C-alpha positions in Angstrom: 31.3 -72.2 24.4 32.1 -68.5 24.8 32.6 -66.9 28.2 29.4 -64.8 28.2 27.2 -67.9 27.5 29.0 -69.9 30.2 28.5 -67.1 32.7 24.8 -66.9 31.9 24.5 -70.7 32.3 26.1 -70.5 35.7 23.7 -67.7 36.7 20.7 -69.7 35.6 22.0 -72.7 37.5 22.5 -70.7 40.6 18.9 -69.3 40.3 17.6 -72.8 39.8 19.3 -74.1 43.0 18.2 -71.2 45.1 14.7 -71.4 43.7 14.5 -75.1 44.4 15.2 -74.4 48.1 18.8 -75.7 48.3 20.8 -74.0 51.1 22.6 -70.9 49.9 26.0 -72.3 50.9 25.4 -75.6 49.0 24.1 -73.6 46.0 27.3 -71.5 45.8 29.5 -74.6 46.2 27.6 -76.5 43.6 27.8 -73.7 41.0 31.5 -73.3 41.9 32.0 -77.0 41.3 30.5 -76.9 37.9 32.6 -73.8 36.9 35.7 -75.4 38.3 35.1 -78.7 36.4 35.2 -76.7 33.1 38.7 -75.3 33.8 40.5 -77.8 36.2 40.7 -81.6 36.3 40.6 -81.8 40.1 37.8 -79.4 41.4 37.5 -81.4 44.6 40.9 -80.3 45.8 40.0 -76.6 45.3 36.7 -77.2 47.1 38.5 -78.6 50.2 41.2 -75.9 50.3 38.6 -73.1 49.8 36.5 -74.5 52.7 39.5 -74.7 55.0 41.0 -71.3 54.1 37.6 -69.5 54.4 36.8 -70.9 57.9 40.3 -71.3 59.4 40.8 -67.6 59.7 41.8 -65.7 62.9 40.1 -62.6 61.6 36.8 -64.5 61.1 36.9 -65.6 64.8 35.5 -62.1 65.6 32.2 -63.1 63.9 30.9 -65.7 66.4 32.1 -63.6 69.3 30.1 -60.6 68.1 27.1 -62.7 67.4 27.2 -64.3 70.9 27.6 -60.8 72.5 24.4 -59.7 70.7 22.6 -62.9 71.8 23.5 -62.4 75.4 22.5 -58.7 75.4 19.2 -59.6 73.7 18.3 -61.5 76.9 19.2 -58.7 79.4 17.4 -55.5 80.5 19.8 -53.3 78.4 17.1 -52.0 76.0 14.7 -51.1 78.8 17.5 -49.2 80.6 18.4 -47.5 77.4 14.9 -46.3 76.8 14.5 -45.0 80.4 17.9 -43.4 80.4 17.6 -41.5 77.1 13.9 -40.4 77.4 14.5 -37.3 79.7 17.1 -35.8 77.3 14.9 -35.6 74.1 11.6 -34.3 75.5 12.4 -30.8 74.4 12.6 -31.9 70.7 9.6 -31.9 68.4 8.6 -35.6 68.3 9.9 -36.1 71.8 10.1 -39.8 72.7 10.1 -40.9 69.1 13.8 -39.8 69.0 14.5 -42.4 71.7 13.8 -45.0 69.1 16.7 -43.7 67.0 19.1 -43.2 69.8 18.3 -46.5 71.5 18.7 -48.4 68.3 22.0 -46.6 67.5 23.4 -47.4 71.0 22.1 -51.0 71.1 23.2 -51.6 67.5 26.8 -50.6 68.5 26.9 -53.5 71.0 24.8 -56.1 69.2 25.9 -56.0 65.6 22.6 -57.4 64.3 19.8 -55.5 62.6 17.0 -57.9 63.5 18.1 -58.2 67.1 18.3 -54.4 67.5 14.9 -53.9 65.9 13.2 -56.6 68.0 14.9 -55.7 71.3 14.2 -52.0 71.2 10.7 -52.4 69.7 9.8 -54.8 72.5 10.3 -52.0 75.0 9.5 -48.8 73.0 6.3 -49.8 71.2 4.1 -50.5 74.3 5.5 -47.3 75.9 4.8 -45.1 72.9 1.3 -46.6 72.5 0.5 -46.0 76.1 1.5 -42.3 75.8 -0.5 -41.7 72.6 2.2 -41.4 70.0 1.4 -41.9 66.3 1.9 -45.6 65.7 2.8 -45.2 62.0 5.8 -43.1 62.7 6.8 -45.2 65.7 6.7 -48.4 63.6 8.5 -46.8 60.7 11.3 -45.3 62.9 11.8 -48.6 64.7 11.9 -50.7 61.5 14.5 -48.4 59.9 16.5 -47.4 63.0 16.9 -51.1 63.7 19.1 -51.3 60.6 21.7 -49.2 62.5 22.8 -52.5 64.1 24.7 -53.4 60.9 26.1 -49.9 60.2 27.4 -48.8 63.6 30.3 -51.0 64.6 30.8 -53.8 65.6 28.7 -55.2 62.8 28.3 -58.8 61.6 27.7 -57.7 58.0 30.9 -55.6 58.1 32.9 -58.6 59.3 31.5 -60.7 56.4 32.3 -58.0 53.8 35.9 -57.5 55.2 36.6 -61.2 55.0 35.1 -61.6 51.6 36.8 -58.5 50.1 40.1 -59.0 52.1 40.2 -55.6 53.7 40.9 -54.6 57.3 37.9 -55.2 59.6 39.0 -52.4 61.9 39.1 -49.9 59.0 35.6 -50.9 57.9 34.4 -50.6 61.5 35.8 -47.1 61.9 34.6 -46.0 58.5 31.0 -46.9 59.6 30.9 -44.4 62.5 30.3 -41.1 60.7 27.7 -42.6 58.2 26.0 -44.2 61.2 25.8 -40.8 63.0 24.6 -39.2 59.8 21.8 -41.7 59.4 20.7 -41.1 63.0 20.7 -37.3 62.4 18.6 -37.6 59.2 16.1 -39.9 60.9 15.7 -37.5 63.8 15.5 -34.5 61.4 12.6 -36.2 59.6 10.8 -36.8 63.0 11.3 -33.1 63.8 9.8 -32.0 60.5 6.9 -34.5 60.8 6.2 -33.3 64.4 6.1 -29.7 63.4 3.7 -30.4 60.5 1.5 -32.7 62.6 1.2 -31.2 66.1 -2.2 -32.9 66.7 -0.7 -36.4 66.3 1.5 -35.9 69.4 0.6 -36.3 73.0 0.7 -33.5 75.5 4.1 -32.5 76.7 5.2 -34.2 80.0 6.6 -32.2 82.9 10.3 -31.6 82.3 12.9 -32.9 84.7 15.7 -30.7 86.1 19.3 -31.4 85.3 20.0 -33.4 88.5 16.9 -35.6 87.9 18.0 -36.3 84.3 21.5 -37.4 85.5 19.9 -39.6 88.2 17.8 -41.4 85.5 20.7 -41.6 83.1 22.8 -43.6 85.5 21.2 -46.6 83.8 23.2 -45.8 80.6 26.6 -46.4 82.4 26.8 -50.2 81.8 26.0 -49.8 78.1 28.5 -46.9 77.8 31.3 -49.0 79.5 30.6 -51.9 77.2 30.8 -49.7 74.1 34.1 -48.2 75.3 35.6 -51.6 76.0 34.5 -53.1 72.7 34.9 -50.3 70.2 37.3 -48.0 71.9 40.0 -50.8 72.2 39.9 -51.1 68.4 39.9 -47.3 67.7 43.0 -46.7 69.8 44.8 -49.7 68.3 44.9 -51.5 71.7 43.1 -54.6 70.3 42.3 -56.3 67.0 38.7 -56.8 66.0 38.9 -60.4 67.3 40.3 -59.4 70.6 37.8 -56.6 71.0 35.0 -59.2 70.3 36.4 -61.2 73.2 36.2 -58.1 75.4 32.7 -57.5 74.3 31.5 -61.1 75.2 33.2 -60.8 78.6 31.6 -57.4 79.2 28.2 -58.6 78.2 28.5 -61.6 80.5 29.5 -59.3 83.4 26.6 -57.0 82.6 24.2 -59.9 82.6 25.6 -61.2 85.9 25.4 -57.8 87.5 21.8 -57.3 86.4 20.9 -60.9 87.2 18.9 -61.2 84.0 20.8 -64.2 82.4 19.7 -67.6 83.7 21.4 -70.9 82.8 18.5 -71.5 80.4 18.9 -68.2 78.6 22.7 -68.6 78.6 22.3 -71.9 76.9 19.8 -70.4 74.4 22.2 -67.5 73.7 25.0 -70.0 73.0 22.8 -72.1 70.8 21.5 -69.1 68.9 25.0 -67.8 68.3 26.3 -71.2 67.2 23.4 -71.6 64.7 23.8 -68.2 63.2 27.6 -68.3 63.1 27.6 -71.7 61.4 25.1 -70.5 58.8 27.2 -67.5 57.9 30.5 -69.5 57.9 29.0 -72.1 55.6 27.9 -69.4 53.2 31.3 -67.8 53.3 32.9 -71.2 52.6 30.7 -71.8 49.6 31.3 -68.2 48.3 35.1 -68.7 48.7 35.0 -71.8 46.5 32.8 -70.0 43.9 35.2 -67.0 44.0 38.2 -69.3 43.2 36.3 -71.0 40.4 35.1 -67.7 38.9 38.7 -66.3 39.0 40.0 -69.3 37.1 37.3 -69.0 34.5 38.1 -65.4 33.9 34.5 -64.2 34.2 35.0 -61.4 36.8 38.0 -60.0 34.8 36.0 -60.1 31.6 33.0 -58.4 33.2 35.2 -55.7 34.7 36.7 -55.1 31.3 33.3 -55.0 29.7 32.1 -52.4 32.2 35.2 -50.4 31.7 34.6 -50.5 27.9 31.2 -49.0 28.4 32.8 -45.8 29.6 30.1 -45.2 32.2 32.4 -43.4 34.6 32.6 -44.1 38.3 29.2 -42.6 39.2 27.6 -44.5 36.4 28.9 -47.8 37.8 27.8 -46.9 41.3 24.3 -46.0 40.0 24.0 -49.4 38.2 25.3 -51.3 41.3 22.8 -49.4 43.5 19.9 -50.7 41.3 21.4 -54.2 41.3 21.7 -54.4 45.1 18.2 -52.9 45.7 16.7 -55.6 43.4 18.8 -58.3 45.1 17.5 -57.0 48.4 14.0 -57.9 47.5 14.9 -61.6 47.5 18.1 -62.1 49.5 19.4 -61.3 53.0 22.4 -59.1 53.5 25.0 -61.8 54.0 23.9 -63.6 50.8 24.0 -60.3 48.8 27.6 -59.7 49.8 29.0 -63.1 49.3 27.2 -63.7 46.0 28.5 -60.5 44.4 31.9 -59.8 45.9 33.9 -61.9 43.5 32.3 -60.1 40.5 31.9 -56.6 41.9 35.3 -56.0 43.7 37.3 -56.1 40.4 34.9 -53.6 38.9 35.2 -51.3 41.9 39.0 -51.5 41.9 39.2 -50.8 38.2 36.9 -47.7 38.6 39.3 -46.4 41.3 37.0 -46.7 44.4 38.4 -47.5 47.8 37.3 -50.9 49.0 36.7 -49.6 52.6 34.3 -47.0 51.2 32.6 -49.6 49.1 32.1 -51.7 52.2 30.1 -48.9 53.8 28.2 -48.3 50.5 27.2 -52.0 50.5 26.2 -51.9 54.1 23.9 -49.0 53.5 22.3 -50.8 50.6 21.8 -53.8 52.8 20.1 -51.5 55.3 17.8 -50.5 52.5 17.2 -54.2 51.7 16.2 -54.8 55.3 13.1 -52.7 54.8 12.4 -53.6 51.2 9.5 -56.1 50.6 9.1 -59.0 50.3 12.2 -60.3 52.1 13.0 -57.3 54.4 14.0 -58.9 57.7 13.1 -55.8 59.7 9.7 -55.7 58.1 9.1 -59.3 59.2 10.2 -58.4 62.8 7.8 -55.4 62.9 5.0 -57.3 61.3 5.4 -59.9 64.1 5.6 -57.3 66.8 2.6 -55.2 65.7 0.3 -57.6 63.9 0.2 -55.2 60.9 0.5 -56.3 57.3 3.9 -56.1 55.7 2.7 -53.5 53.3 1.6 -51.2 56.1 5.0 -51.5 57.8 6.8 -50.8 54.5 4.7 -47.7 53.9 5.4 -46.4 57.4 9.1 -46.9 56.8 9.1 -45.2 53.4 10.2 -41.6 54.7 13.0 -43.2 56.6 13.9 -45.3 53.6 14.4 -42.1 51.7 16.8 -40.8 54.4 18.9 -43.9 53.7 18.9 -43.1 50.0 20.1 -39.5 50.9 22.9 -41.0 53.0 24.0 -43.2 50.0 24.1 -40.1 47.8 26.1 -38.1 50.4 28.8 -40.7 51.0 29.2 -41.0 47.3 29.7 -37.3 46.8 31.9 -36.9 49.9 33.7 -40.2 50.4 36.8 -39.0 52.2 35.0 -36.6 54.5 32.2 -39.1 55.5 33.9 -42.5 55.2 37.6 -43.0 54.5 39.0 -39.9 56.3 38.3 -41.1 59.8 40.1 -44.5 59.7 43.1 -42.9 57.9 43.4 -40.3 60.6 43.0 -42.6 63.6 45.1 -45.5 62.3 47.9 -43.1 61.2 48.5 -41.8 64.7 
């Protein structure tokens, strides 16, 4: 059997397992076992070693810590304080409080690391407030659904940890590289809201009385706990004081202190946060373990190298490869979650990217942006599910409301591809070289 036929059979087998409802981790391991059986007499030994190597990693210890931090903060008043503290500063902009959605999601995303948690937490506070004040619900829903994806782009991010482990690159570099693209996405989202507000003045409520500077400062005191937590978590990595794993530990400690000070975390909610973090972390680690075994098996079969050579032979050029991968990931995003997209494709795609001369840190941000797009792409867009539950609207309505912001994410993908050093790789090189 030639290599191409064998690769197609493995792909069909994987689709069959996934379609039959088998767990993603088990599907990956099963396909890896079949591939390994064809090239090695003892596939079980490779399975055991791959499972151990993928889970027994000090770097990967950051994952459950960041997940737990997000679970703790999900049960505090942080989102409410964020909304109240940011509102006075954006009332002068066209669109007024709609900009708070973007800022609050950006800030909360920087301490939660989860897209769905960011979307659900901020929406729970913002939507009732915006409805009460008479803001257009379509733009409010669209902005919250898409701004919630900032939770996986602005560090620390669970998806970034998964990619860094799968692609064997520095977590800290990927974290730092996500900062400027994250800010760019926030600016583009707010720019769209400004343009929409100028074109639709009748769909906005009357302007509220402005606060003077001292009143704004008094209200913004509520932002201090969140600001301190961000500095402790992200700042420690940026100045090379702590590794990503150590920073995750600081983040959990800070979130527990914050919960204790605000008295919003009971023993029951503490237990629920621990249970939720354990469940999600185990799911991701099992997927990574299955993907690690499949990666080993694929490497031994020679399929990734053959595919990379085949793509190189097409002479598509770097931008041609990126265009094809963009289409592939957008299609995958209609059926898979972000973690699955990354672990399913890393073993195949990374050799292609390296052969094309792209930086793997840049490619990590590129994939994260495509996962953001997948989060608001029907029928398996997680943020669409969240907003559908929060609003009672049909998924199609939420998707249509998100479409203009979806296009802003596409613009961001184009910009980081055209200016990779300026927007992505330049900042980590500068900060870590000091």
